[in-house]
Residue, then its C-alpha position, 0 to 999 in steps of 0.5 A: m298751540p302755543r307753548l311755554v318751554i322752560l329752559g332752567t328753573a335755578n336760582a342765581i346758582p345754577d347746578p349741572a343739572r339746573e341753569n338760571t331761570h328762563m323761558a321761551l314762549v313758542g308759537r305757529r310762526n316765532a319764538v319769544l325768548i323770556d331772560c337769557v343765560g348760559t349758552p343759550t344756543v344750545h338750551l334753545a337746541r335741546a328744547a328743539v326751538p330753531l334759534d332762527s325763529v326767536t324774533d323776540l326777546i324779554v329781559t324781566h331786569f338787569h341781574p347777571d341771572h337773568v342777562s348774562g347770556v344775552p352776548l353770547l346769543l347774539m354774537n351766535m346769531w350774527l356767526l349763524g348769518r341771521q338777517e332778520p331783526l330781533r326785538i328786545y323789550g324790557l324797562h329802561h332801566c334794564l334796557e339802558r344798561l344792556e345797550h351799555m354791556m353790549s357797547l363793551y363788545q364793540w358790537d356797533n363794529w360786527p360787520n354786517f350785524f342783522p338790525v336789533s331793536f329796543h323797546r322800552l316798557p312803560e313802569r305800568e300794570h298790564m302793559l301789552v308787550l307783543e302779540s302774535e297769531d298764537f299770544r300775547v304778552y303783557s307785563s307789570p311791574v313787581r317788586h323787587i332789589i331793582p326795577t323787574i316786570g312779571l309776566r302775563m302770557e294768553t292765548a290770542d283769544g284770551g281764553r287760557a293764560v300763564v303766569y310768570s312772577g318775575d324776581t319778586e316779593p308777594c305783591e298785589a301786582v303779582i295777583r292782579l296779573a296773575g287773576g285767574a290765570a290756568v298756571l302760575i310759575h311763582e319764584a321761591s328763592g326764600g325769604g328775604v328782600g325782593h324774594s319769596t318763599a314757597e308758601q308765599a307763592g302758595q297764598v299768592a296763587r291761592t289769592a289771585e285763584v289760579g288752578r295750578l302753581m309752579l315754583i321756580h327760581y328755587p335753590g338746589g339740593a336739600l333746601s329744594d326739600g318741603l317747598v311743594e309741601q310749604a305751598r300746599a299748605v296754603f294753596p288747595g290746587p296742584v303744586e309742582l316744582s318746575q323743572d329743567f325743559t318742562e314744557v307748559e301749554l297755553 
């Protein structure tokens, strides 16, 4: 059964116990990394996800707390002798900047570098990103400071879905993306442009009629106190704070 491993849960400021938000979707034959921060090789190893099983990378948007680990991931894969291709998916806004960032490292001069292909996603709702024998992944644009996507991950038969909101204000696109999902993993950075409070995440979960709400991309320390209660005040289902290395079955 495919599983989603949450590799990090922090907002833009990580701490010793929590890395920036990113995750891995793991099937029987391959894994998909969703955003890439910190030391990805170490975090994947801690989660028992072999580095050579990662066939795809989805980047939700071009902010440092979501893409800063990409150069290190690519360099580590290369130094460890990878030959299999890596596919990278994202909006044009993100991939254009990601390619420029890698050009600053002169990665085109790294000898015997493995193939990397970039797949630009349309800024339209419910777009198929990729599919395997275990799962399908869809994207929808959400409402952040820069172009950003949320993701819906479904079992291959479409019987169960887990949705990740991405960084976003509450918006109808997330509600449609999450409709009827077993689990909604929704950011709870706090009020402000491009982000959501825990209460707003609860309202989205209630409107989308999801089974369970997991808060992610939330601040650390005392700033996280009361977030679960705020979401529970408006959402009748189970609510929890995501923790690093939590696993969710699709």
